N, C-alpha and C positions, 0 to 999 in steps of 0.2 A: 560543314557549318559549325561543328563544335570547335574546330580550329579557329574559325573566324570569330566566333563568340568570345573566345578567350582573349582576343586582342582588340576588342571594341574600346574606343578611346575613353568613354566614361568610366569603365572599370579600371583601366590603366591609370588614369588621372587620380581617381579616388584612392588607389593603392599607394600613391606617391605624395599627394598633396593634402595637408591637413592644417587646421587652425585650432589651437588650444589657448584659451585666454587671449593674449595679444602676440602669441608666437606662431609664425608661419613656418611649417616644416615642409620642405620639398626633398623627398628621399632622405638622405642623412644631413642635409643642410638645414640650418635654422636661422630665421630672421625675426627680429623684434619689429613688429609693425609700428610701434611707437617711434622708432628711429628712421622709418622710411617715409619720405615726403610724398612721393607719387609712385603709383604702380601702372606701368604700361604693359599691354598684352598684344603681341603681334604673332602672325603665323602664316604658313603656306603649306598646302598639301591637301590631299583628298580627305584626310582625317581631321584637319585643323578646326573645322566648325564645331565638331562634336567635342574636341579637346577644349575649345574655347567655352562651350556651353557649360562643361563641368567646372572649369576654372571660375566662371561667373557664379555657379552654384556655391562655390567655396568662398570666393572673395567678395562677391556682391558689389556694393557701391564703393568699396575701397579701390576699385579700378578707375583710374583717372581717364584713360583713353585707350583705344585699341582697334586693331583692324586685322582681319585674316582674309586670305584669298584662297578659294577652293575651285575645284572643277565644277562645271555646270551640272546641276542636279544634286549637289552635295551640300547646299546651304541649309541652315536652320535659323529659327528666329532667336536673336540674341538681344539683350537689354543694354549692356554697357559697351559692347564691342561691335563694330560694324563689319559687314561681310561683303566681299565682291565675288561673284561667280565669273570664272574666266576660262580661256581655252586650254585644253590639255588633250593629247600630247603636243598639239600645235599651239604655240602662244598666240595671244591676240591683244587688242588694244585695252580690253578690260584688265588683263594681267599687267599691262604696262602702267595703267592709271593706279591700280591697287599697289603696285610696287613703289610708286612715287609716294603714295599715302603712307605706307609702312615706313619708308625712310624719313618722311616728315615727322611722324609720331616719335620715332626712336631718336631723332635729332634733338627733341625737346629734353631728353633725359639728362639729369645732372648727377653729381656725385652721390647724393643721398636718396636717389631714386632706384627703383627695381624694375628691370625690363624682363618680362617672361615671354620667351619665344616658344612657339608650338610648331614643330616641323614633322612632316611625314612625306611619304612617297608622292611624287608629282610636283613637289616644291620647285624643282629646277625649271620646269616649263611654265609654272604659274607665276614665278618671279621673273617677269618678262621685261627686263630693261635692256638697253643697248648703248654702245659708246657714242659720244658726241660725233656728229657728222654722218651717222648711220641712221637707218630706219628700222621700224618694226618688221617690215617685209624682209629686210636683210637677215634678221634673226630667224624669221619663220623659214626662209629658204635653207639657212644653215642648219637649223634644228632638224628639218626634214631630211636633209642630206646625211646628217650624222645618224639619225634613227634607222635609215635604210642601208647604211654603209657596212654594217657588221661590227662597228666599233662597240666595245663594251661600255658599261656605265661609267667606269672610272675615266676612260679615254674621252667619252662624250662630255663629261663634266669638267675635265681639264680645259676643254675649249670653252664651254659655257662660262666658267669662272673668269676667264680672261677677256670676256666680252661683256662684263657686268660691273656695276658699281655696288652690288649688294651681296653677291655670292663670294665664296672663297674668303670668308672671314671679314668681309667689308661691312656687314651689318654690325658686327661687334665693334669695328672701328668707329662707326657712326654713333654707337651707344656709349662709348667710352667718355667719361670715367664712371658711368653708372654701373651698378651691379647687374649682371645679366645671367639668367638661368634659362637654358634651352631644354625642353622636354621633347624627346625625339622618338618617333616610331621608325624603326629601321626597315627599309625596303631594298637594302643592298647586302650582298653576300659578305659575311665576315663582319658586318656592322661597322665599316670604317666611317668615323664621324665626318671626315673631310669630304666624303663623297655624297652622303645622304642629303638630298635637296641642294646639292652643290655647296654644302658646308658654310652657310652664311655667317655662323658665329664660331667657326673653327679655323685654327691656323691652317694655311694652305701649303701643302708640300709640293704642289705642281707649279710649273713655271710657264712663261710665254714660249720658251723653247719646246716644252712638252706639248703644248697646244698646237704649235706649228708642226711638230713631228706627227701628231695624229692626222692633221690635214694631209700631210704628204703620204703617210702610210696607207690611207684609204683613197688615194688618188683624187682628192677633192680640190687641189690647187686651182684648177681651171674652172671649177664650179662655184666656189665660195664667192659671194658678192665682193667686188673690188674693195670697197671702203672697209669692210670687216677684215679682209686679208691685210690691208694696209695698216690697220690698227694692231693686228697681231705682229706684223713685221716690225712696226715701231717699238713694240714691247720687247721683241728679241734684240733690237738695237739699243735697248735701255732708254728709249725716248718716252715710254709710258711707265708709270709706277707699277711695280709688282704688287701682287696680292700680299697681305700681311702673313708673315712666316712664323713658325714655332719660335718661342722665346720673345716675341714682340710684347712690350709692356701693355699694349691695349687689351691683352687677354688676362691680365692680372686678376680682374674681378669677374671673369667669365667661367661658368660651369656648364658643361654639356652632358646631359644624362639620357641614356637610352632606356626607355620605359616599356617598349614593346618590340618583339622580334619574331622571326619565323620559328625559332626554336620553341618559344612559348606556345605557338599555334600547333606545332607538331606534337608537343607533349599532351595538349588537350585532345587532339585527334586520336592519339594513342590510347588515352583513357577511355574515349568513346568507343573505340574499336573493341576494347575488352568487354564493355557492357553489352555489346551486341553479339558476343560470342566469337570474336575473331582473335587470332594470336597476332598482336601488333609488333612490328619491327621497324624502328626508326632507322633508316639507312643514312641519311645525311640532311643537313640544313644548308649545305653549301653547293647544291647542284648548279653547275654552270657549263657553258660551252655552246657550240652550234646546235640549234634546235633539232635538226635532222639527225645529227650524230647522237645526241642525247636520247632521242626517241628509240634509236637502235639499241643503245646501251640499256635502256629501261626494259625493253622487251626481252633482250637477252638475259637480264638479271631475273625477270619474272619467270622465264622458262627454266632457268637454273634452279630457282627456289621450288618451282612446281615439281621438278624431277628429283628433288632432294628429299628422300623419305624421312630423314632425321628432323626435318622442319615440321612443326605441328601445323595441321591444316584444320579448318580454313585459316589462312593467314592474310595479314594486311601489311603491305610494305608502304612505308611513308617516306616521301622525299620532299624537301623544300629547297627553294633557290630561285634562280631566274636564268633562263637560257637566252641566247642571242640569235636573232633571226636576220638573215640577209635576204631582203625581198628582191626577187627578180621578175615578178609578175605584176599584173595590174588588178588583181582580185582584191577582195576584202577579207581580213582575218586578223589574227594576232598570234603571238608565239605559242600560247596554250592550245589554241584550236589547231594550229599547224602541226604541233607535236602530236596531238591526239590523232589527227588525220594520217600522219605518217605511221604512227603506231598501228592504226587500223589496217593499213596495207600489209604490215608485218605479222599481224595476228590471224591472218587467214588460216583456217583449219587448225588453229591452236586453241582448242577449247579449254574453258576453265580459268581464263585470265580476263579480268576487267580492269581497264585503266581510265582514270579520271585525271585531267590536268586543268587547273583553274586558278585564276588570279584572286587573291584574298580581297582585292578591292572591288570585285564584282564586275570589272570591265577588262576585256582582253583586246589590246590594240584599240582602234577607233570603232569598236562595236559595242552592242548592248549585251553581249554574252560574257560570262566570266571564263568560259572554257567549254570543254566537251567531254563526253564519256564514250568509250568504245570497247568492243570485244570482238570475238571471232565472227559474230553475226553481222557486224557493221557493213562489210562488203556485200554480203548476201542481200541486206536491206537495200543497199544502193543499186545492186543489179536488178532487183525486183521492180524498182521504179525507173530503171534504165538511165542511171547516171554513172559516168565513168570517173572513178576516184582519181586516176592519173591526171586527167584534164584539170581537176581542181587543185591537185598538188602542184602541177607545173605552173598554174596561173596564180598560186598563192591565194586561193579563193576558198579557204576552209569555212568561212562564215556561211556562205551560201550552200556548201555541201551539207553542213550540219543542220541548216535551216530546213533543208529538204528531207533529211533523215530523222529529224526530231531528236537529235542527240546532244543538244546544247545544255549547258548548265547556266541557268538564268537566275541570278539572285537580286538584280538591281544593285544600286550603289550600297556598299556595306558600311561606308564611312570610316573604313580603316584600310591599311595597306602594309602587309609584311611579306611582299613578294608572292610567289606561287606555291601551291600545294599540289603534289601528285600522289594520288592514292591508287595502289594496285591491289586488287583482291584476288587471291588465288584459292579456288575452291578445293 
C-alpha cells in the first residue's frame, strides 16, 4: 500500500503541474497562459479521473472543455471536465461513445490552443473505436482473443493501434497544430511511450505488417472477425494509411512526459519495509514472462535468499512488472492470483517464505481482487476445507480458490496503475 500511495495521481500531478502568476509549468515546460487561447483536457485510463481532478484544482475555469474515460467504479465528480465510465478489459459502447467525444474535443484545437492529455493503464481498452465497416463486437472479440493468446502488451497494442483512429499517434494528428502535452502513468515494462495506452500521442514504430504477424504468430487468422482481418490486410497492401511515424511534423509541438512508474512504487515500498524492520532488496522493476515460469523463478529466488546466511534477515524482496498469462481453462482469475496460486503449490513445506502478488490498480483480471498472498500453510488451509489446488490451477480458477481460503488482497479501485508489485518476505 505504501507503493500504491506513492503513485496516486493527485500527488504525481501536483509534483509536475504548477501555476505562478500567469505561467503554467508542466515539468520542465513553461507556457504563458496569456498567449494560450483555449485549454482542452482529455484522457483515458484507470487513473485519468483523479489526474483530471487535480488538473481542475490547478487550472480551474481556464479549462475550455474536456472529457476522460475510465473503468467502471473509477469516476469522480468533476466541474469542468466530463467523465464516462466504460468497459475494461473488455471494451463496450460507452468506451466507443467516449472516444468519439474525445476526438471531437481535440479536433476543435487550433494553433494557439493547449491540449493536455492524461493517460494511464487501461487506456487501450477504454479508447474503444474501430475501423469503418466494422463493429464494436468485432473489436470485443479480437480484444478477448489477444488477451487470452499469450501475446505480450507490445504485440497486443500493435494490433489495437492498426484498428483505431485514435491510437498510435492519431490523437496527436487530430490535435495538430495545437500544442499538446501528455502526462502519463506507465503500466508497461521499460516505460515505452508508444505502448502505454497504445500511444495516442506518440509516433508509432509498429506497422500493419507487425499487426498481421501477431495475428499469425498466435494462430488467430481463422478466429479474428473477417472485416477486421480485411482492414489489416488492406493496410499491409498499402490501401489504408499507416499510423504516424517518428519524424512526422505533426509531433513538432507534442511532448510526452512519464510522471509515474513502477520504480517509484518500488522505492516507496522499500522505504516502508525499512520502517517495519525488514531488510529491503529491490530485485527488478521489469519482471515479465509467462506467469507460471515467473512463479517458479520467484520461489527459487526466495529459497536461495533464505539459505544465504550473508543476507540480513528478515528481508523483503521487491519485484515489479507484469507477467503474461495464457488462459486454457474456464475459471475466473488474473495473472497475480494465478501466480500466487502456483507459488503456493511450490511453497509446500518451505517454511519462512511469504509471497504477495497484486496489481497496483486494485483489480486483477476481471475480478474484484488486486491479488493474493500465500505461504507454506496455504495448501494445508486448502486441504482442511477439502479443496484441491490442482483442480483450480488446471481450470485457471484462482479467484474462487482464494475466495475459499481467505487469501485475497482486496483494496478496491486505487485510481492508479503502474503494473504489479510482488513482495516476498523471508523470516
